[in-house]
N, C-alpha and C positions, 0 to 999 in steps of 0.2 A: 107159694111155691110156681115155677116157671118151668118151660120147658127149653126157652133155649135164652143165651147170652149173648150180646153183642159185648164184644172184650176189646177195650181198648187197653194199649200195650204203654207205660214208661219206666223203661228198666234202668233208667240212671235217675229215678226222682226228681225231676224236673220240678211235677207238681209241689213234690215236701219241700225242697231245698228251695223256689224262689218264693211260692205261695203259701207256703208253710201250710199247707190242706196233706192229712195224713189219708192215707189206703186203706181197703179199699173205698171206694167210692161208688155207691148205688143210686143207681135212679136215674129218670131225666133231669130233673130240675137240681138235683145235686151238683151232677157233669156242667150240666149247662154255665152252672157258679163257679164252679174250679175252673172250664174253659177259662170264661171271663175274666177271671182273679189272676189267673196265670198271664191272659193276653193283657193286665193294666201292666203288670211287675214286667213283665217282657215279650213284648208282640210279635217279636221275630222265632220265639222257639218254635218248634216245629211241632211240638206236641198239642200244641195249639188246635192246630189243624187237625190234630187226629183225634180231638175227641169231639171237635166239630161232629168231625165226619163222621163218628161214629154216634152220634146225636144223629145225625142223616140215616143211616144203617136202619136205627131205630125206630124213626119214624115211618120210614117205608115199609119197614115189617110189621108193623103195629098198623097201617093201612091195610096192610095185607090179612089182617086176621090173626097174624100169629101172636101164640102166647110168649111173649118175652120181656124181658129186662135190658140194661144197658149197664155194665160195671167197666171202673178205673181202675188198674191195678199198679202200684211203683215198684220199684225195684232198690237198688243201694247206689248212691253217686261211685262205691266202686263196683264198676261193673264186672261180674263174674259169674263166680260161686258166690258170692256173698248175696249179689242182686237178684241172682235165679232162685236161693232158696227164700229169702223173702215172697217173691212174686209166689212161687208152689205153698209156701205157710196159709197165703191171702187165697190163692186159688180152692184148696183144705176147704177153707173159711166159707167161701160162696158158694162153695158144690155147696155145704152142709145145709147154709142157711135158706141157697134157694132151689136147691135139687131138681136144677137143671142136668139136662143128661147132654145137649151139642151147643157150640159156641159157633158164634162165628167175627173172627179176628182183624182188629182195625189193625192194623202199625204206620208210620210212617217211612217204612220200606228198606232202614238202613238196619242197626243193630239189634233194634226189637224183635224182629226175628228170631236171634236166634233161644228165643225160650219157646219156639214153637215145639219141639222136645217134650217141653215138660207141661202145655199145658193138653198136647195130644195122650199123657200118660193118664189125663183126671177126666178129659172130654172131649166125644165126639166132634172133630173140627166141620164144619159145614161148607167155612170159606174163608178167604184171607184179602181182607181189604185194603190195598195201600194207597194211602194217601199223599201222592206228591203235589207240592207246590208249584206252581207254575210261574217261570220267572221271563223275564224280558230277557232275548237272544244278542243285546247288543252287548260290547265291549265294555262297557260301563258298568251293566250288568252283572256282568260276568267278574269282573275285577270285586264288584260288593258284595259278590256271593263268597270268592275267594277269601276275601278279608274275612268276612263276618264267621266262615269256618276256620281259620285260623285263630276268630277270637274263642273259639269253643277251648277250654283247657283240654278235653279230651284229646282232642283231632291235634292240638298246637305239641302237645307230648308225643303224641304218635309221629309225628310229621320233622317238627321244628328238632326238636332232643337231637335227633342223629345227625341232622344237618350241619347242627353247630359241633358235634364231636368231630365229626370231620375237618369242618373244615379250620378248628381248634388244632386238631390233630396234626395235618398237613403245612398249617402255616408253621407249625414247630418243626416240623420236619425241614422245612424252605429256609429257616435262622440258622436251623445247624447244619446246613449243606448238604443234607442226603433224604431226598426226596424218596430213594428205594424204600428208606423205613417207614417212609410215611405211608405209601402206599398199601405198605405192609401191615403197619398196625390201624388203618383204615379198613381193612381186609379184616382185622380182628374183632373191631369193633363192629363191625356191619353185620358178623359172623354171628358173634353173640349176641347182638341183636335182633337177629331172625328167629335163633335158638330160643331167647326169652321167650318173643310173640309168637312161636309157632305152641310151644308147649307150655301156655301159660302161667310162665313163671312171673309176670309183671306183679301179682298180687302179693306174692311173697318179697320182690325185691321191695316193693314199697311198706309194706310193712315191719319191712329189717331195717330200711330207715326211717318207720316211724319210731321202731325200739329205739335206735339210736341216738334221735333227737329227742325221746321222751327222757335217755338217761342223762343225756346232757342237761336237760330243763332240771331235771331232779337232783343234778350232782350224785350221779353214783360212780361207783367204782367201773362199774361195767360199759360206759362209753370207753375207756381207755381199754378194756378190754376189747371191743366191739374196733376201735381206731386200729391197736395193733394187727388185728384179724386180716383187715383190709390191707394194711401193709404187707404182711405176709403172704397174700393171695398176691396181689400183683406184684412183689418179685419174687414167686413160684413160679407165675405166667411169664416175666422176663427171662427167666432162668430157663427154663423150659425152651423158648423159642430160641435162645442163647447155643442152647443144645444142636435144636432143630438146624437152625443154621451154621452152625460150622460146620454138621454133618452135610447138610446139604451142600456146601460149598468145597466139599473135601472132594480128591482126585479120584474115587472112586463114586457113580450115582447111586445111594442105595434104594431100595425100595420102600414104596409108600408106610407099609407096616412099620418097616423100620425107625424111618425119622417121625412116627406118633410113638413108636416105645421110647426112642431119642428123650421125648418132648415130653411127654411123663414120668423118664429118669430124672429128669432135670427138676420137676414142678413136683414132684409128688409129694415129696416131706414140707415141702411150704406150705403147701396147699392144705394138707394133714395138721399143723402148724395153725396154719388160719382157720381151720374149724375149729379145733380146741378152744383156740383161744376165746372165739365165740361164744362156746359151749360154756366157758368156765364164768363169762361174764353171765350169760342165763344163769348159772348157779349162785354166782354172789346176789345177782337180785331177787329170786327167791328164797335163799337163807336170810337175808334181812325181812323179807315180806312173810319168812317163817310160813311157807309153804314148801311141798316136797318136791326134793331133785332128782328123786333116785330115776326117771327114767329119762335125765339130762347126762347124771353119771353113765349111764348104759350108751348114751350113743359117745360117752369119749371114745368108749370101749371100741365101738362098731366104728367110729372113724379110723382108729387109729387100724384096726383089723383091713379095713378097705384101702389105707395105707401100704398094708403088706402086702397083701395081693395085688395090687397095680405095680406096686414096686417088683415084685418077685417076677409079673411074666415082663416087664421093659427089660429085666435084666437076661431074662430068658432067650427072648429076642433079640437084646444087642448082645450074648454072648455069642451066638449061633451067627449071625453076621459077624463076628470078627471085629467089632466096634468097640468092647470091651472084653477084657481077660479075666475066666474065672477058670478056676478048678474044674466045677462039674454044674452045667449050665441046668440041666434035669433036679438036681439035688438042692440046688438054689432054689427053683421053681418049687420044690416039694415043701420045702422047709418055710417057703414063707406061706403057703395052703394051708401047710398043718400050726403055722402059729396065727394065719389070719383065723382059722377055725377056732382053735383055742382060745383066743382073746374074744371071739366073739361070745361064745361058751360063757366067760366068766364076767362078761358083759348081762347076758338075759338069764342066764339062768337066777341070779337073785331077784332080779326082775318079778319072774315069774311064780317065785316061790312067794315074793311077798304078797301078790295078787293073790294067789290062792290063801295064804295066811290073811 
């Protein structure tokens, strides 16, 4: 049992992926060996400096007469919920094993510090030490640093992927002699990309692509359903923007709400069909694997119900703006809401009854 822990954080598990060392790594000798092994594999990895920095802090506290231990915890290559959950499990393990009440956190000052709330929920944080590697300030050194950063798959995906999409979309628009559409498409792509980053949907996108890849490699019918879902989704986005564009270039300039409603009106049922196709693919996989499919059947109902709700709202707004004609916009809205609620109940109630049974 110790009073304090010097805690080194490796959120993306470079120690495990590159050096084959499982975490948590407890003790000065074990951490020294782990750092040396990681340095032998990849001497430019910043986590090498983090562990050595933690050892230095540990030695200083030891000389000051404190009862302290050094521990390195690692997450997962899939940085986010998965990696932080693994770190949380290891923190619980070392809390039970070492009985410490406080920690000094040592990081490389980047994404590792996102786990500070996870740590503070289990230990009192006495301090945070950021290990910053000194670099030469010459142009050559800066170029080398940027090059090495882009060699990191995580940084490359975050920077080069959107840049590549932008250049591809704009080059296609130039070939088609319609740069305005290219600028609009670039704005759309960047908007979706920023939303995905802002709300942490990256993991869901990666998981979806991984599922599609597995379906292809294993020769499953669901692969075709996923491809159909992607095609339907793209058609829906295009159709929605077509409605948006036609209304935007009309004689009378509509309001922002009307433009958004026109996009929803044109896109919603294509997107609903996309969701249904992807969910059916999941159902096919689970049926073949003899797994329960009840929750996916419920998802089918909820997707349709959501489509009714969005469609009814868009019809109501467009009717009031005079874009489309309906006998009673309010009645259409009420009926669509009623249909949405009814379909949701039909999907949810059997699932609840099944769980209670």
